MARLUMPA-995894 format. One line per 2 residues: number of its first residue (from 1); their letters; for each residue x, y negated, z of N, C-alpha, C. Coordinates in Angstrom, 3 decimals. Each point is the difference from the previous one (the first is absolute). Layout:
N
NUM = A = X:Y:Z:X:Y:Z:X:Y:Z; ...;
This chain:
182
1 = MN = -7.716:-7.700:-4.325:-1.528:0.105:0.674:-0.090:-0.361:1.036; -0.274:-1.012:0.935:-0.178:-0.608:1.078:-0.628:1.739:0.747;
3 = RD = -0.676:-0.098:1.273:-1.347:0.172:0.656:-0.989:0.357:-0.739; -0.107:-0.985:-0.039:-1.930:-0.587:0.159:0.268:1.014:-1.436;
5 = EA = 0.741:-0.503:-0.706:-0.361:0.941:-2.079:-0.228:1.153:0.598; 1.453:0.563:0.589:-0.267:1.224:0.168:-1.446:1.204:0.690;
7 = YE = -0.071:-0.552:0.932:-1.590:0.223:0.954:-1.177:-0.142:-1.105; -0.007:-0.481:-0.952:-1.092:-1.047:-0.586:-0.281:1.264:-1.310;
9 = EL = 1.676:0.398:-0.605:-0.053:1.365:-0.773:-0.321:1.265:0.179; 1.212:0.250:1.681:-0.794:0.674:0.551:-1.382:0.865:0.260;
11 = KV = -1.122:-1.369:0.710:-0.994:-0.324:-0.170:-1.018:0.231:-1.360; 0.614:0.459:-0.740:-0.485:-0.040:-1.624:0.197:1.297:-0.003;
13 = RL = 0.318:0.742:0.345:1.011:1.153:-0.201:-0.510:1.433:0.995; 0.122:-0.593:1.400:-0.250:1.007:0.442:-2.310:-0.452:1.192;
15 = YD = -1.273:1.322:-0.479:-0.664:-0.703:0.490:-0.482:0.818:1.569; 0.624:1.072:-0.135:0.462:0.150:1.027:0.834:-0.227:1.950;
17 = KE = -1.793:-1.060:0.299:0.688:-0.349:1.033:1.303:0.738:0.993; 0.039:1.336:0.031:0.901:0.252:1.219:1.598:-0.155:-1.080;
19 = LL = 0.069:0.341:-1.126:1.527:-0.498:-0.138:0.207:-1.066:-0.596; -0.970:-0.266:0.429:0.263:-2.067:-0.471:0.220:-0.513:1.414;
21 = RH = -0.344:0.818:1.275:0.505:-0.298:1.203:0.508:0.462:0.950; 0.494:1.334:-0.967:1.494:0.181:0.083:1.270:-0.270:-1.134;
23 = SL = -0.464:-0.689:-0.817:1.192:-1.406:-0.311:0.111:-0.592:0.845; -0.754:-0.680:1.156:0.126:-1.346:0.058:0.985:0.231:1.601;
25 = AV = 0.052:2.024:0.282:-0.044:-0.256:1.004:1.638:0.417:0.155; 0.299:0.755:-1.830:1.535:-0.172:0.232:0.727:-0.486:-0.203;
27 = EA = -0.749:-1.394:-0.750:0.701:-1.203:-0.424:0.426:-1.061:1.500; -1.280:-0.180:0.771:0.261:-0.417:1.002:1.487:0.571:1.361;
29 = VM = 0.091:1.788:-0.556:1.035:0.874:0.235:1.521:-1.114:-0.326; -0.539:0.252:-1.234:1.083:-0.087:-0.694:1.061:-1.378:0.473;
31 = KE = -1.237:-1.194:0.248:1.059:-1.157:0.607:0.828:0.072:1.323; -1.372:0.578:0.563:0.869:0.403:1.665:1.043:0.823:-0.120;
33 = FA = 0.379:0.443:-1.137:1.296:1.010:-0.003:1.201:-1.147:-0.416; -0.111:-0.808:-1.298:-0.056:-1.089:-0.737:0.997:-0.845:1.754;
35 = KY = -1.086:-0.162:0.049:0.611:-1.432:1.783:0.819:1.005:0.577; 0.363:1.354:0.282:0.266:0.909:0.579:1.440:-0.226:-0.716;
37 = YD = 0.576:0.316:-0.485:0.607:-0.489:-0.785:0.592:-0.768:-1.048; -0.588:-1.021:0.078:0.453:-1.285:-0.419:0.123:0.155:-1.602;
39 = AD = -0.627:0.264:-0.379:-0.787:0.144:-1.829:-0.638:-0.994:-0.210; -0.559:-0.010:-1.040:-0.766:-0.441:-0.756:-1.851:0.260:-0.518;
41 = IE = -0.177:-0.921:1.160:-1.211:0.341:0.530:-1.254:0.324:-0.795; 0.134:-1.825:-1.235:-0.882:0.741:-1.074:0.439:1.256:-0.879;
43 = MW = 0.962:0.244:0.203:0.465:1.127:-0.723:-0.332:1.383:-0.040; -0.384:0.470:1.764:-0.368:1.441:0.347:-0.868:-0.560:0.012;
45 = GL = -0.573:-0.941:0.081:-2.175:0.024:0.336:-0.298:-0.126:-1.200; 0.792:0.091:-1.271:-1.343:-0.085:-1.390:0.482:1.746:-0.115;
47 = AG = 1.360:0.379:0.300:-0.189:1.507:-0.338:-0.464:0.503:1.287; -0.421:0.016:1.039:-0.977:0.858:0.391:-1.038:-0.379:-0.594;
49 = LL = -0.529:-1.592:0.150:-1.113:0.198:-0.225:-0.870:0.713:-1.587; 0.789:-0.070:-1.093:0.063:1.268:-1.339:0.426:0.785:0.058;
51 = HD = 0.447:0.491:1.014:0.113:0.953:-0.041:-0.369:1.888:-1.008; -0.909:-0.792:0.359:-1.506:0.742:-0.440:-1.168:0.019:-0.475;
53 = ID = 0.452:-1.391:-0.924:-0.838:-0.418:-1.744:-0.276:0.462:-0.745; 0.858:1.192:0.317:-1.146:1.548:-1.669:-0.364:0.957:0.304;
55 = SE = -0.229:-0.166:1.627:-0.992:1.799:0.751:-0.961:-0.235:-0.599; -0.991:-0.572:-1.243:-0.798:0.403:-0.121:0.057:0.442:-1.334;
57 = KA = 0.691:-0.953:-0.415:0.230:0.352:-2.078:0.986:1.847:0.592; 0.809:-0.498:0.905:0.639:1.467:0.215:-0.280:0.972:0.377;
59 = AG = -1.673:0.125:0.543:-0.718:1.429:0.118:0.335:1.063:0.603; 0.507:-0.472:1.576:0.950:1.509:-0.090:0.615:0.634:-0.335;
61 = DS = 1.194:-0.768:-1.137:1.064:0.929:-0.708:1.037:-0.779:0.771; -0.016:1.046:0.876:1.439:-0.849:0.993:1.926:0.064:-1.358;
63 = QK = -0.566:0.372:-1.044:1.598:0.309:-1.041:-0.780:-2.227:-0.173; -1.108:0.168:-0.535:0.249:-1.638:-0.443:0.084:-1.092:0.241;
65 = HS = -0.831:0.380:1.981:0.371:-1.141:0.581:0.632:-0.301:0.433; 0.687:-1.651:0.449:0.790:-0.713:-0.280:0.911:-0.161:-1.886;
67 = LL = 0.184:0.681:-0.923:0.388:0.028:-1.352:-1.631:-0.815:-0.175; -1.130:-0.088:0.584:-0.661:-0.737:-1.008:-0.344:-1.491:0.186;
69 = AA = 0.623:0.195:1.908:-0.116:-1.631:0.308:1.017:-0.780:0.039; 1.279:0.899:-0.738:1.087:-0.486:-0.784:-0.741:-1.353:-1.381;
71 = QI = -0.134:1.316:-0.606:-0.225:-0.647:-1.071:-1.522:-1.108:-0.194; -0.959:0.417:1.071:-0.460:-1.201:0.260:0.234:-1.734:0.067;
73 = LE = 1.674:0.471:1.428:0.289:-1.006:0.350:0.697:-0.897:-1.287; 1.316:0.891:-0.633:0.681:-0.363:-0.860:-0.768:-1.709:-0.745;
75 = NF = -1.206:-0.052:-0.318:-0.398:-0.583:-0.353:-0.393:-1.730:0.691; 0.039:0.135:0.883:-0.081:-1.317:1.000:1.344:-0.073:0.201;
77 = DI = 0.296:-0.855:0.303:1.434:-0.637:0.241:0.078:-0.029:1.645; 0.987:1.280:-0.227:0.129:0.506:1.898:1.057:0.614:-0.860;
79 = DE = 0.907:-0.467:1.706:1.495:0.427:0.378:-0.305:2.162:-0.074; 1.381:0.265:-1.870:-0.199:0.961:0.702:0.803:0.991:0.969;
81 = SI = 0.368:-1.348:1.115:0.851:1.481:1.608:-1.840:0.227:-0.037; -1.652:-0.705:0.110:-1.398:0.813:0.861:0.156:0.184:-0.965;
83 = IY = 0.313:0.236:-1.805:-1.038:1.838:-0.777:0.695:0.848:0.574; 1.826:-0.005:0.239:0.420:1.125:0.105:0.064:0.502:1.014;
85 = CI = -0.225:-0.786:1.180:-0.648:0.255:1.889:-1.083:0.832:0.012; -1.454:-0.313:-1.336:-0.538:1.176:0.292:0.099:1.133:-1.368;
87 = RA = 0.691:-0.026:-0.476:0.754:1.283:-1.408:0.020:0.998:1.092; 1.238:-1.353:1.055:0.240:2.049:0.818:-0.347:0.238:1.106;
89 = QN = -1.550:-0.349:0.223:-1.200:0.378:1.007:-0.475:1.258:-0.437; 0.533:1.263:-0.992:-0.663:0.286:-0.662:1.481:0.950:0.181;
91 = DY = -0.254:1.308:0.405:1.258:0.289:-0.031:-0.341:1.050:-1.602; -0.941:0.485:-0.474:-0.337:0.465:-1.830:1.268:-0.705:-0.183;
93 = QK = -0.070:-1.609:-0.697:1.582:-0.829:-0.155:0.773:0.555:-0.040; 0.047:0.269:1.037:2.239:0.254:0.865:0.720:-0.763:-0.899;
95 = IP = -1.219:-1.246:0.923:1.232:-1.494:-0.247:0.684:-0.369:1.535; 1.429:-0.028:-0.193:0.714:0.228:1.899:-0.995:-0.916:0.621;
97 = RK = -0.225:-0.208:1.459:-0.736:-1.399:0.634:1.611:-0.809:0.638; 0.657:-1.081:-1.109:1.300:-0.082:0.465:-0.465:-1.109:1.786;
99 = RK = -0.084:-1.413:-0.754:-0.755:-1.058:1.324:-1.109:0.973:0.804; 0.339:-1.041:1.231:-0.498:-0.146:0.800:-1.835:-0.016:-0.397;
101 = MD = -0.226:-1.067:-0.660:-1.181:-0.242:-1.010:-0.622:1.835:0.499; 0.826:-0.032:-0.530:-0.248:1.067:-0.967:-1.068:1.684:0.918;
103 = KV = 1.205:0.289:0.349:-0.078:1.249:1.458:-1.408:-1.296:0.490; 0.476:-0.875:1.376:-1.123:0.088:0.097:-1.540:-0.374:-0.649;
105 = LY = 0.048:0.009:-1.633:-1.270:0.434:-0.307:-0.343:1.767:0.361; 0.754:0.496:-0.487:-0.256:1.224:-0.324:-0.646:0.754:1.366;
107 = AA = 0.978:-1.198:1.267:-0.371:0.679:1.110:-1.154:-0.029:0.516; -0.384:-1.651:0.041:-0.535:-0.348:0.756:-1.947:0.084:-0.123;
109 = NH = 0.397:0.080:-1.637:-1.530:0.326:-1.012:-1.096:1.382:0.139; 0.987:0.734:0.457:-0.872:1.102:0.816:-0.270:0.078:1.469;
111 = LT = 1.204:-0.485:0.975:-0.412:-0.414:1.212:-1.831:-1.315:-0.239; -0.022:-0.978:-0.301:-0.873:-0.594:-0.177:-1.265:0.577:-0.185;
113 = KL = -0.106:1.262:-0.776:-0.783:0.566:-0.675:-0.727:1.359:1.704; 1.334:0.111:0.978:-0.072:0.420:0.810:-0.373:-1.022:2.162;
115 = IT = 0.233:-1.245:-0.867:-0.535:-0.525:1.005:-1.560:-0.171:-0.180; -0.425:-0.117:-0.716:-1.140:-0.658:-0.291:-0.641:1.548:-0.387;
117 = YC = 0.130:1.345:0.095:-0.635:1.283:0.759:0.079:-0.220:1.436; 1.110:-0.735:0.487:-0.275:0.141:1.362:-0.742:-1.111:0.570;
119 = AD = -0.489:-1.009:-0.505:-0.341:-1.450:0.610:-1.645:0.511:-1.284; -0.359:1.210:-0.283:-1.565:-0.131:-0.558:-1.025:1.737:0.796;
121 = RL = 1.730:0.165:0.899:-0.315:1.297:1.370:-1.038:-0.413:1.095; 0.301:-1.489:-0.492:-0.184:-0.911:1.485:-1.372:0.221:-0.058;
123 = PD = -0.677:-0.608:0.762:-1.459:0.026:1.028:-0.632:-1.329:-1.427; 1.413:-0.650:0.370:-1.363:-1.493:-0.395:1.119:-0.251:-1.960;
125 = KN = 0.983:0.973:0.218:0.965:0.118:-1.724:0.942:-1.494:0.474; 0.830:-0.147:1.027:0.371:-1.832:0.576:1.780:0.779:-0.153;
127 = IS = 0.940:-0.744:-0.953:0.950:0.135:-0.427:0.475:-0.117:1.208; -0.186:-0.963:0.341:0.622:-0.712:1.802:0.028:0.438:0.945;
129 = DV = -1.066:1.025:-0.135:-0.205:0.855:1.382:1.037:0.855:-0.593; 0.764:0.392:-1.054:1.268:1.479:0.063:1.143:-0.446:-0.241;
131 = TA = 1.111:0.562:0.911:0.787:0.160:0.482:1.222:1.157:-0.543; 1.290:-0.710:0.164:1.047:0.439:-0.874:-0.573:2.210:0.434;
133 = QT = 0.368:-0.549:1.888:-0.345:1.859:-0.226:-0.875:0.682:-0.278; -0.873:-0.226:-0.688:-1.348:0.102:-0.359:0.478:0.980:-1.477;
135 = VI = 0.357:-1.417:-0.344:0.793:0.175:-1.549:0.755:1.189:-0.138; 0.936:0.028:0.834:1.092:0.894:0.182:-0.447:1.966:0.500;
137 = EN = -0.598:0.060:0.626:-1.405:0.291:0.156:0.296:1.095:-0.745; -0.910:-0.709:-1.085:-0.499:0.087:-1.170:0.365:0.191:-1.647;
139 = IT = 1.876:-0.122:0.748:0.422:0.893:-0.875:0.870:1.206:-0.303; -0.360:0.572:0.383:0.667:1.277:0.328:-1.407:0.966:-0.643;
141 = KS = -1.861:-0.254:0.309:-0.944:0.378:-1.450:-0.057:0.081:-1.416; 0.311:0.636:-0.573:0.371:-0.126:-0.916:-1.503:0.920:-0.916;
143 = DV = -1.463:-0.542:0.099:-1.155:0.098:-0.001:-0.651:-1.389:-0.184; 0.919:-1.030:-0.796:-0.958:-1.105:0.112:0.294:-0.033:-1.647;
145 = QG = -1.043:0.170:-0.533:0.223:-0.881:-1.566:-0.045:-1.083:-0.925; 1.097:-0.188:-0.346:0.348:-0.639:-0.904:0.934:-0.790:1.003;
147 = IN = 1.270:1.197:1.385:0.844:-1.347:-0.060:0.825:1.346:0.212; 1.697:-0.667:-0.980:0.781:0.650:0.671:0.626:0.270:0.640;
149 = FE = 0.298:0.637:0.112:1.208:-0.241:1.651:2.371:0.134:-0.235; -0.887:0.904:-0.709:1.715:0.115:-0.503:0.624:-1.401:-0.380;
151 = HI = -1.233:-1.069:-0.742:0.568:-1.128:-0.478:0.185:-1.146:1.485; -1.056:0.057:0.749:0.348:-0.382:1.510:1.917:-0.262:0.870;
153 = KH = -0.819:1.713:-0.254:1.943:0.278:0.481:1.000:-0.554:-0.909; 0.083:-0.820:-0.841:1.169:-0.778:-0.329:0.124:-1.334:0.380;
155 = YK = -0.536:-0.245:1.011:0.026:-0.497:0.775:1.765:-0.882:0.486; 0.560:1.969:-0.079:0.553:-0.345:1.194:1.286:-0.418:-1.269;
157 = EL = 0.167:-0.186:-0.982:0.574:-1.007:-1.492:0.199:-1.961:0.996; -0.782:0.615:0.293:0.478:-1.832:0.613:0.107:-0.358:1.315;
159 = NI = 0.738:1.126:0.088:1.088:-0.456:1.294:-1.317:-0.457:1.257; -0.713:0.465:0.559:-0.919:-0.934:0.891:-0.815:1.459:0.599;
161 = TL = -0.220:0.086:1.850:-1.174:1.383:-0.190:-0.920:0.172:-0.021; -0.507:1.041:0.110:-1.794:0.447:-0.580:-0.370:-1.301:0.428;
163 = LE = 0.074:0.111:1.650:-1.007:-1.364:0.619:0.489:-1.082:-0.956; 1.396:-0.918:0.225:-0.920:-1.370:-0.653:-0.348:0.619:-1.294;
165 = FV = -0.519:0.386:-0.595:-0.348:0.719:-1.608:-0.623:-0.752:0.637; -1.090:0.972:0.664:-1.420:0.384:-0.763:-0.032:-1.938:1.443;
167 = EI = 0.609:0.286:1.192:-1.206:-1.645:0.234:0.830:-1.247:-0.879; 0.786:-0.048:-1.270:0.337:-1.366:-0.582:-1.321:0.075:-1.598;
169 = TL = -0.540:1.241:-0.318:-1.008:0.434:-1.025:-1.311:-0.674:1.117; 0.347:1.204:1.672:-1.501:-0.318:0.527:-0.359:-1.395:0.500;
171 = NA = 0.208:-1.451:0.222:0.704:-0.824:0.299:-0.441:-1.302:-0.963; 0.227:1.097:-1.898:-0.127:-0.976:-0.541:-1.434:0.094:-0.272;
173 = MQ = -0.231:1.270:-0.524:-1.894:-0.128:-0.301:-0.519:-0.366:1.486; 0.343:-0.254:0.531:-0.992:-0.278:1.612:0.126:-1.389:-0.067;
175 = KA = 1.094:-0.691:-0.654:0.055:-1.617:-0.244:-1.483:-0.223:-1.141; 0.124:1.232:-0.779:-0.687:-0.150:-1.843:-1.668:0.339:0.764;
177 = FD = -0.143:0.646:1.102:-1.506:0.297:-0.133:-1.322:-0.779:-0.182; -0.194:-0.977:-0.517:-1.193:-1.633:-0.976:1.174:0.821:-1.159;
179 = NL = 0.842:-0.199:-0.323:-0.132:0.134:-1.428:-0.622:1.394:-0.959; -0.031:1.608:1.353:0.876:1.163:-0.501:-1.735:0.359:0.161;
181 = RI = -0.979:-0.500:1.136:-2.076:-0.426:-0.774:-0.135:-0.242:-1.026; 0.216:-0.234:-0.943:0.001:-0.835:-1.608:-1.554:0.558:0.374;
């Protein structure tokens, strides 16, 4: 499955534009981290793009989320590493996050939500105006719905600083800004 096929499949399964936007954001971030770690950019990007392909089908059932995604993706010609990575993002599955790709998806998924939250609080809602410092200041908030701050803290497994983690994620989202407007 190539990127275009994956995106078309995603659009068929996700009707919520915010979920689609989030998937594109995570794709951009995963590609940026793949460059950072000199890894397979296409593979990491597909993991990010497809990580929530089952969100509407799982309908908020955290125990089914990612398990349903894996079942969907097993019907396509897609690298098993991508399916494993997507399964490993859900703590209910109890799948160890062994590779950098698994660890980045786990932590960055929720950081992209926090960055979007920070942008949405600005008068013009422009992600280009979000700073790493603003994001870091908001990491301590526990009242932001849908963001698991414990996931974000797993950046430490990547052997980078919090500032580096936030900057790479934020820069990727800012570069992808046009795509994130859908």
